[in-house]
N, C-alpha and C positions, 0 to 999 in steps of 0.2 A: 528627382521626377520628372519624367516628361511626357507630356501628353500632345498627342499631333492628330490631325485628321488625314483619314486615308481615302474615302470617297465620300461623295456627297449624299449617301442614302442616309435615312433617317433610322435612328435605332430604335428596335421594336421591343416591345415588353416581352418577357420570357415566358414562354406557353408551356407548363408541364403536361408532359404525357402522363397518361394513366398510371404507368409503372414508376413514374417519379414522383408521386405524392407519397407523403411521411407515412411509413409502416411502423412506427415505433422501434422496438428492438431490432425486429427483423429487416429494418430498413438499413441497418448499419452498413457503411460502404464496404467493410471487409466480408459480412455475412454475405453478400451478393456476388462474390467471387468464386470462381468455379473450383479453386484450390481449397477454398474453405469446406467445400461439399465434398471434394473428391478425398481430402485428408480426414474426413470424418468429424470434423472440429463442432463442438457444440455449445461451448461458452468463450465469449471475448473476456480475457482476464484484464487486460488494461489497452488502451489506446491513446491515440492524441486526443485532447479535448475537441468537442465538436463546437467552435463558436460561431458557428452559421447556421444551427438549428434547421429548418425545413429547407434552407436555401442550399443545403449540401445536397448533390445529385451524384449518386454512385455511377462511376464510368471504369471501363477496363483501362482508360487511358486518359486521365482528366487533362493532360497537356494537348495531345495530340486531337483527340475527340473533341475536348473541350474548345479548342481553336477553331475546328471544322464548325461546330455547331455556331460558334460565335460568326463565322464567315457566311455560312449558308442561311442564317436566319436573322442576320442583321441586328447582332448585339456588339456592344463595345467590348473589347478584350483588356484584360488587365494581367500583366504578368511581373514577378518578382525575379530578380536574379537567381534566388534558390530554386524556382520551378524549372527554368531553362537549364541550370547547371546540373540538378539532379535529374532531369529528363536524360541529359548527356550520359551520366553516370550509369542510369538503369540500362540504358543501351550498351554501354561498354560491360557492364556485368553480363549481359545476354552473351555478349562476344566471347568474353574470358571462359564461361562456363561452356560455350560451343566449341572452344578451342583450347581446353584445359591444359591438354599436354604439349601443345604446340608453342605455349606462351610462358609455361611453367617457369622456365630458366629466367625469363624476365621479372618474375613476380615474388616467386619464393625461394628459399635457400634450401629446403628439402626437394631432392630431385625425384622421389618416389613416395608414394603414400600419402597418407594424410596425418596431421597433426592434432591432438585434442586441445582445446583451450578452455580454461576454467577459471572463472570469476566466482568470487563467495561474497555473500552479502547477508545483514541481519534482515530477516523478512519471512514471510511464510507465502504460499500460494497465492493469496489474495491481497496481500500487503506490500509484497516485494516492488520495488521500483525497477521495473523491467528495461525501461529506456535507458537509465543509468547504467545499469548492468551491460547493455548492448555498447555504450560508449566506451566500456571499461575493457569489453572483449577486443576492441580496436586496439587498445594502447598494449594488451597482450599479444596482439599478433604482431607489433613492431619488431620485435627482436628476431621474427622468423622471416622477414621481408626482406629482399634485395636492395631496396631503397626504403629504407626506414621513414622516410617522410611521404610515402604513399598515402598513408591514412589522412594526412593534412591536405594533401591534394583531392582527395574524393570528398571530404567533408565540406560542408559551404561554410563559407566566413565572409558574409557581405553585411552591409548596412541593414538588410531586412531580414537577416538570419536569426530565427529564434532558437531556444533550446531544444525544442521538438524537430526543427529543421535539421540540426545535428544529430538527433537520435534517427530521424530517418535516413540520413546521410550514412550512420552508423550501420544501420541493417543493411542498407543497400551495399555498402562493401562487405558485411558479412556473407551476403549472398552472392556477390561476385567473387569471392573466393572460398565458396563451400565445396569446390571440388579438390581444395588442400587442407581444410581445417574441418574439425567438427566443434561444436560449441555447446558448453554446460556452463549452468548457470546454478550455483549450490547455494541454497537459503539456510539462513542459520538464525531462528529467531533467538535473540538473547540479549544478554547485558554486558556491555565491555567489562565492567567492574561493579562491586557492590561495596560499600562502605558503611560498617557497623560502628554506629558512634556509642560513647559510653565503654564501661568497663565488661570483661566476661561476666563478673559478678551481677551486673544489671541483668543480663540476659538469662542468667540462670534463675534470677528472681522472678522473671516473666513465667519460666519454665515452672517454677515451684507454684507460683500463685495461680495458674490456670487449672491446678489438679482440684481447686474447690469447684469447678463448673459441673463437675461429677456428680454434687451433692443436690442439684437443683432438679432432678428428675430423668427420665429416659432420654428426652431431647437433647439436653445439655451433656448426657454422658456421651452420646452418639457425636457431638460437637468436640468433646474432649477427646475422644478416640482419634478424632482427624487432626485436631490441633496440635497433640500432644508430639508426635514425630515431625511434624514440621518446625516446631520450637525446638526440638533436640538440634536440628539442623542449624539454627539460629546460633545456639549454645555453642555447637562444635566450631562454626566459623568464628565465632567472637575469641576461642581458643585457639585461633590461627591452625585450625584442622578443617578447613571449608570442603564441602563435597561438591565440587563443580558441577556435576551431572545433575544435583539436585537444584541448584541454583537456575541450570538451563531450563529446567522444567517448571518454572515459575508460571508462565501462563501460554494459552494456546487458544487463538481465536478460530472459528471458522463460520462460513455463511456470509451474509451479505446481501447486496443488491436489493431486489425486491423482497426477500424473504428474510427470517431472523437471524440474528448473528449470535452465536454462542461462545461462552468463555469457559476454558477449564484451566488445569493446571493447579498447583497448589495455592495460588492464591484464592481461589475460591473457597478455601476454608474461612478466611475472612468474611465471605459473604453468604452464609448459609440460611441467613433468614432474610425475608423479603421486608418490605416497608412497613408491611403490617406484623410482623415478628412470627411469620409463618415460617416452618422449615422448609428449606428447599435444598436439601443436601444430599437427597438419595439419588438423583440422576446422574447415571454415568455413561450416557450413550449420546452422542451427538448424530442427528440424522440430516444429511445435506447432499443435495444433488443424486438423490436415492440411493446413497451408501449411509452405512451406520459404522461409526467408530465408538469403540469401549474406551473409555478415560480411567485413569487410575483416581483422578480426583473429582469431587462433583463438577457437573455441568449446568452452567447458570445462562439463562438468555441475558444477553447483555442489558436489554431493558429492564430486568429485574435485579440487576445489581443494587442493593439499598443504598440510601445516602450514608455518607460517613459522618454524619453529624446528628443529633438530637437537638430537639426544642422544647421549651416548657414555659407555661404562662406564670408571669408573676404580677402580683399587683403591688404598686408602689403608692406608699401614704406620704405625699409632699406635706406636711404640715397640715394635714386634714383634708388635703386635697386627693382624692385617689386617680391614680393613672393606671390603665391597663397596658402591659408590655409583654413581650416574648423575649426570651433568650435562647442564643444558638451557641451551641459547643461541639467541637470535634473537627474533621478534617474537611474543610470547606474548600482547600485550594493544595496546590503544591507549587514550590518554587523552583524556578531555573537557577541552578547553581553555575557560576563562572562559564556560562554559556553552553555546556553541554552535559550537566547532569541533573537529575530531577530529585527533590527532597518532597516528601508529604509535609504539609504545614498545619499545625494545630492552631486554631484561632477560637475566639468567642466573640460575642456581641449581645448587646441589650438593645432591642428595638421597640420604641413607643408606639403602640397602635393607635390609629387615628380614631377620634371620637366619632361614634355613629350617631347620627342625629335622629 
């Protein structure tokens, strides 16, 4: 790091213009850009984290116009190598897009048309890691470039570089090459694999046992109707006849942000009663962003997913001295196995209540 004086002027306190004051969600640096409005954008799915809060001032060119503002109004200027390099690469991108055919032979192997680059990842519209996917697209691009090292030339790699700087560099490169490539991100929510422990007979026993639920009234009969076909799939999988499409439908989430988040998929047949034992298994429609989606399985607000454990009060008579306690039992946790797998964990505990004076 190097700090040096440039002129004898005193540094002024930054004075916020009226339009620079925090405006909540609408004040996001991206939502104020003209392309955001021209392209009809209505939602920011994901972005760099704003670690600066209200100090972040939207600008059409944070480097050039920020430097001009600092010079004109006597503010200190702080620059990172990443800021300068990506300012250069952004200009380079404008040059390439403005002279695409003239420089095509220097950049890409295909001398006409556009190639589609596709990357795939587990996720959904609101959960996918779009920054990581952007970096993967640069790797996909490599085989089509005249100079395979072009990507590493564009991307910043300095002592100040963060993961988000690399993402910025990746998107800058994607935009620089948009006359030669189209880009697609394919999202696939799913499980890499499922392991069913025990024997096929164990899973068949669960399927048989669940039939008794139908003897406890209309509500549990409805529950049985939901559970039975799901458990049939567990049995088939344990018999080495898995229906992969079924396991891909384990869950689906929608919503978030300032509104509610909803859960569907067959996992919800294990959460058809709320914490008070009230039935919540009839809803099949997700309403989000003004649209309705009808689901095959129950739709449950994520806030209404009931605990996976129960509690019960127990009095302990310790040689004539009574103590009040509560026992916990169920699925109060899950275990990360070998660093890449998740396994629900059954546990129990006895907790002594504090004496009330």
